[in-house]
C-alpha positions in Angstrom: 69.7 -57.3 91.1 68.6 -61.4 90.6 66.1 -62.5 92.6 66.6 -65.9 94.6 63.6 -68.7 94.7 62.1 -69.4 97.4 61.9 -73.1 98.7 59.6 -71.9 101.9 55.9 -73.8 101.3 53.1 -71.3 102.0 50.9 -72.2 104.7 48.3 -69.7 104.3 46.9 -67.8 101.6 45.0 -64.2 102.2 43.8 -63.8 98.9 39.6 -65.1 97.8 39.7 -67.3 95.1 37.1 -64.5 93.5 39.8 -62.4 93.6 41.9 -64.7 91.9 39.5 -64.8 88.6 40.0 -61.9 86.4 36.6 -59.9 85.7 37.1 -60.2 82.0 37.3 -64.1 82.2 34.9 -66.1 79.6 33.6 -68.3 82.6 32.2 -65.1 84.1 29.8 -64.8 82.1 29.1 -68.5 81.9 29.1 -68.9 85.3 26.4 -66.4 85.8 24.3 -68.4 83.2 24.3 -71.8 84.9 23.8 -70.3 88.3 20.9 -68.7 87.5 19.6 -71.9 85.5 20.6 -74.1 88.7 18.5 -71.6 91.2 15.2 -72.2 89.3 15.7 -75.8 89.6 16.3 -75.8 92.9 12.7 -77.3 93.7 13.6 -80.4 91.4 16.5 -81.1 92.9 14.9 -81.0 96.3 12.5 -83.4 94.8 15.3 -85.9 93.9 16.9 -86.5 97.4 15.5 -87.8 100.7 14.9 -85.2 103.5 16.9 -87.4 106.1 20.2 -88.9 106.5 23.8 -87.2 105.2 24.0 -84.2 103.5 25.2 -85.3 100.2 27.8 -83.4 97.5 25.1 -80.8 96.0 23.9 -81.6 92.9 24.7 -78.3 91.4 28.7 -79.0 92.1 28.1 -82.2 90.3 26.5 -80.6 87.1 29.0 -77.9 87.0 32.2 -80.4 87.0 30.6 -82.1 84.4 30.1 -78.5 82.5 33.7 -78.1 83.0 34.6 -81.8 81.5 32.4 -80.9 78.4 33.6 -77.5 77.7 37.6 -78.2 78.1 37.0 -81.9 76.6 38.4 -84.0 79.4 38.1 -87.3 78.8 36.9 -88.7 82.1 35.3 -87.9 85.3 38.5 -89.0 87.3 40.6 -86.4 85.3 38.0 -83.7 86.0 38.5 -84.2 90.0 41.9 -84.2 89.4 41.7 -80.9 87.9 39.6 -79.5 90.4 42.4 -80.9 93.2 44.5 -78.5 92.3 43.2 -76.2 89.4 41.8 -73.1 91.6 39.8 -71.3 88.6 37.9 -74.7 88.1 37.4 -75.0 91.8 35.9 -71.1 91.8 33.9 -72.1 89.3 32.3 -75.4 90.5 32.1 -73.5 93.9 34.6 -75.0 96.3 36.7 -73.8 98.6 40.2 -73.8 98.4 41.1 -76.5 101.2 37.9 -78.6 100.4 38.4 -82.0 99.9 37.5 -83.2 96.9 34.8 -86.2 96.8 35.4 -89.5 94.6 34.1 -90.2 91.5 31.9 -92.8 92.8 29.6 -90.1 93.2 29.0 -89.4 89.5 28.2 -93.4 89.1 26.1 -93.1 91.9 24.2 -90.1 90.8 24.1 -90.5 87.1 20.5 -91.2 86.5 19.7 -88.8 89.0 21.2 -85.6 87.8 21.9 -86.6 84.2 18.5 -88.7 83.8 15.9 -87.3 81.3 13.9 -85.2 83.3 17.0 -83.2 84.3 19.0 -82.6 81.5 15.2 -81.7 79.6 14.7 -79.1 82.1 18.6 -77.6 82.2 18.1 -77.5 78.6 14.9 -75.8 78.5 15.7 -73.1 80.9 18.9 -72.6 78.8 16.9 -71.7 75.6 14.6 -69.6 78.1 17.7 -67.4 79.0 18.7 -66.9 74.9 14.7 -66.2 74.4 15.1 -63.5 77.3 17.8 -62.0 75.9 16.4 -61.8 72.1 18.9 -64.3 70.7 16.4 -66.9 68.8 15.0 -66.7 65.5 10.8 -67.6 65.4 11.0 -68.3 61.7 14.2 -69.8 60.3 15.9 -72.9 61.1 18.2 -75.5 60.2 18.3 -79.0 60.7 21.4 -81.8 60.3 22.6 -84.7 62.0 25.6 -86.3 63.1 26.9 -90.2 63.6 27.9 -90.9 67.6 30.0 -93.6 67.6 28.9 -96.1 70.4 31.1 -97.2 72.9 31.5 -100.8 71.9 33.9 -102.5 69.3 33.1 -104.7 66.2 34.1 -107.4 67.8 31.5 -107.5 70.2 29.1 -108.3 67.4 27.3 -111.9 67.4 24.7 -114.0 65.3 21.2 -113.0 66.9 19.9 -116.8 66.6 22.8 -117.5 68.9 24.8 -119.4 66.4 28.2 -117.7 66.6 31.1 -119.5 65.6 33.8 -116.7 65.5 37.1 -117.5 64.5 39.3 -115.7 67.7 42.3 -116.6 69.5 40.6 -117.4 72.6 41.3 -114.1 74.1 38.8 -113.0 76.8 39.8 -109.5 77.1 40.3 -108.2 73.8 40.5 -111.1 71.3 41.7 -111.1 67.4 38.2 -112.0 65.8 38.5 -113.0 61.8 35.5 -111.8 60.2 36.4 -112.6 56.6 33.9 -114.2 54.6 31.0 -113.4 57.2 28.0 -110.9 56.0 27.2 -108.7 59.2 24.1 -106.5 59.1 21.5 -105.1 61.7 18.9 -107.7 60.8 21.2 -110.7 61.2 24.1 -109.6 64.4 24.0 -107.3 67.2 26.6 -106.2 69.7 26.7 -108.1 73.0 28.2 -104.7 74.5 25.4 -102.5 73.6 22.5 -104.1 71.9 21.0 -100.2 70.6 24.0 -99.2 68.7 23.6 -100.4 64.8 25.8 -100.8 62.1 25.9 -97.6 59.8 28.1 -95.5 57.3 26.6 -92.2 55.9 28.9 -92.2 53.1 30.3 -94.6 50.2 34.2 -95.4 50.9 33.7 -94.8 55.0 34.0 -97.8 57.2 30.8 -99.3 58.8 31.0 -99.2 62.8 28.5 -99.0 66.0 26.7 -95.5 66.2 23.8 -94.0 67.1 22.6 -90.5 65.4 22.3 -87.2 67.2 20.3 -84.4 65.6 20.1 -80.8 65.8 17.2 -78.3 65.2 19.5 -74.8 65.1 17.9 -71.5 65.1 19.5 -69.1 62.2 19.8 -65.8 64.0 22.9 -66.9 65.7 23.3 -70.4 65.4 21.7 -71.9 68.8 20.2 -75.3 69.1 16.5 -75.0 70.1 15.8 -78.3 70.0 18.0 -82.1 69.9 17.4 -85.5 69.6 19.2 -88.8 70.1 18.0 -91.7 68.1 19.0 -95.2 66.5 21.4 -94.6 63.4 19.5 -95.2 60.3 18.7 -93.3 56.6 15.5 -91.8 57.6 16.4 -91.4 61.3 17.4 -87.6 60.2 14.0 -86.9 58.5 12.0 -88.5 61.4 13.7 -86.6 63.8 13.5 -83.4 62.3 9.5 -83.7 62.5 9.5 -84.8 66.0 11.6 -81.7 66.7 9.4 -79.3 65.0 6.7 -81.0 66.7 8.3 -80.0 69.9 9.2 -76.8 69.1 5.2 -76.0 69.3 5.8 -72.7 67.3 2.3 -71.9 64.6 4.1 -69.3 62.8 5.1 -70.0 59.0 9.1 -71.3 59.5 11.6 -72.3 56.9 13.9 -75.3 57.5 17.1 -75.4 55.9 18.9 -78.7 55.3 21.7 -80.9 53.2 21.1 -82.6 50.4 19.8 -85.6 52.3 16.6 -83.5 53.2 15.8 -83.6 49.3 13.4 -86.0 50.0 9.6 -86.0 48.4 7.8 -87.2 51.8 9.6 -85.5 54.0 9.6 -82.0 52.2 5.3 -83.0 51.8 5.3 -83.3 55.3 6.7 -80.2 56.0 4.7 -78.1 53.6 1.2 -80.2 55.4 2.7 -78.1 58.4 3.4 -74.6 57.0 7.1 -74.9 56.8 8.9 -74.2 53.7 11.8 -76.6 52.7 15.3 -75.0 52.0 16.9 -78.1 51.3 19.6 -78.2 49.2 18.9 -79.7 45.8 20.1 -83.4 45.2 19.7 -83.2 41.4 22.9 -85.7 40.8 21.5 -88.3 42.7 17.6 -87.8 42.3 18.3 -87.8 38.3 17.8 -84.3 37.4 14.4 -83.9 39.8 14.4 -81.9 43.4 11.4 -82.0 46.1 12.3 -78.4 45.4 11.8 -76.0 42.1 12.0 -72.8 41.2 9.1 -71.4 42.8 11.4 -71.8 46.4 14.7 -71.4 44.9 14.4 -68.1 43.1 13.8 -66.1 46.3 16.5 -64.8 47.9 15.4 -66.2 51.7 16.4 -69.6 50.1 20.0 -68.5 49.7 20.1 -67.0 53.0 18.9 -70.3 54.7 21.6 -72.1 52.1 24.3 -70.1 53.8 23.1 -69.9 57.3 22.7 -73.9 57.5 26.4 -74.1 57.3 26.3 -73.1 61.2 25.2 -76.5 62.3 28.6 -78.0 60.7 30.0 -75.4 63.3 28.1 -76.9 66.7 29.1 -80.7 65.8 32.6 -79.5 65.2 32.8 -78.3 68.5 30.8 -81.0 70.2 33.2 -83.8 68.4 36.7 -81.7 68.8 36.0 -80.0 72.2 32.8 -81.7 73.9 34.1 -85.5 74.0 31.1 -86.3 71.9 32.7 -88.0 69.3 32.7 -91.1 70.9 30.8 -90.9 74.7 31.7 -93.2 77.1 28.5 -94.3 77.5 26.3 -97.3 76.5 22.9 -97.1 75.4 20.3 -94.7 73.6 19.0 -93.2 76.9 22.3 -92.4 78.4 23.2 -91.1 75.0 20.5 -88.9 74.5 21.2 -87.0 78.0 24.4 -86.9 77.6 24.3 -85.3 74.0 21.6 -82.9 75.2 23.6 -82.0 77.9 26.9 -81.5 75.8 24.5 -78.9 73.5 23.3 -77.4 76.6 26.9 -76.5 77.2 27.8 -75.1 73.6 24.3 -73.2 74.3 25.6 -71.9 77.2 29.0 -70.5 75.7 27.0 -69.7 72.8 24.9 -67.0 74.8 27.8 -65.7 76.5 29.7 -65.0 73.6 26.6 -63.0 71.5 26.0 -61.3 75.0 29.9 -60.3 75.6 30.1 -58.7 71.9 26.8 -56.9 72.1 28.4 -55.4 75.6 
């Protein structure tokens, strides 16, 4: 018998949100991890807020909301709040009841430097790595390094001469002018963006357009492809080499290690510095560009470990691919190196939690 559509609006629901979420839903495993991490950070959050005045929106809720934004590739904080309004799964993850009122998006802007500052995000990242280490998911000897371009939230139209003698030809539109740069040479020495002065004109390869970029860097352990160190820098040719050495220094382990990398890391000063630190460079040989020479020779490439490192290093591209396809990292809506650095590290923390959940779910 055909059923009829009920037009009567339900006034009450007796099913808790906890029972609405399937037991095997992927968010359950991720919620357990992030709840454990945030619970350990409670003392840090206590120090960020005054002990008097009206109670604020719990920082744990704000961080878990931003977690969902990165995880599901939601473009803005306004949109994640719209989702929280009607999505019961998101409400359950964040810790809201079905009838709780959603806060205003200005809560994020007012608390951004507090909950997305370097101190909080660095502790969050470190505690997520500690969870992976506790579950024996990390290698302490074999690593891969790579960098990627993060497009700045600034347009090439914002470029102005540093000496102040700017004579741009535009149509006078103050909002989105049509600018004619024909015949004008622009470089980081002569021009800077008035919107984001720290962003630099850069391109990684010939034939691609030069835009305003920052550069994100990952140091990945090779066992399960989990980033264990993160950095964000001004875009430049040697930024990847310098960031790799900095991240290894922050890693702090004294064991002998190997470091895989692409052809850009086939650089004599870089590889010599690695060897001084008892790190064996397993970088790809850039024989064509270096005219039949390489910083790594047969004494390194003859070992099976070199081939394994070259195979494993491709996993770091999967991480960058996820971050840019789903993690809204291709062009973050932030300006300035410091905010880009904090957001990139937070996005990698989200990836790590997802990765840990997937690995432990397979093992179970």
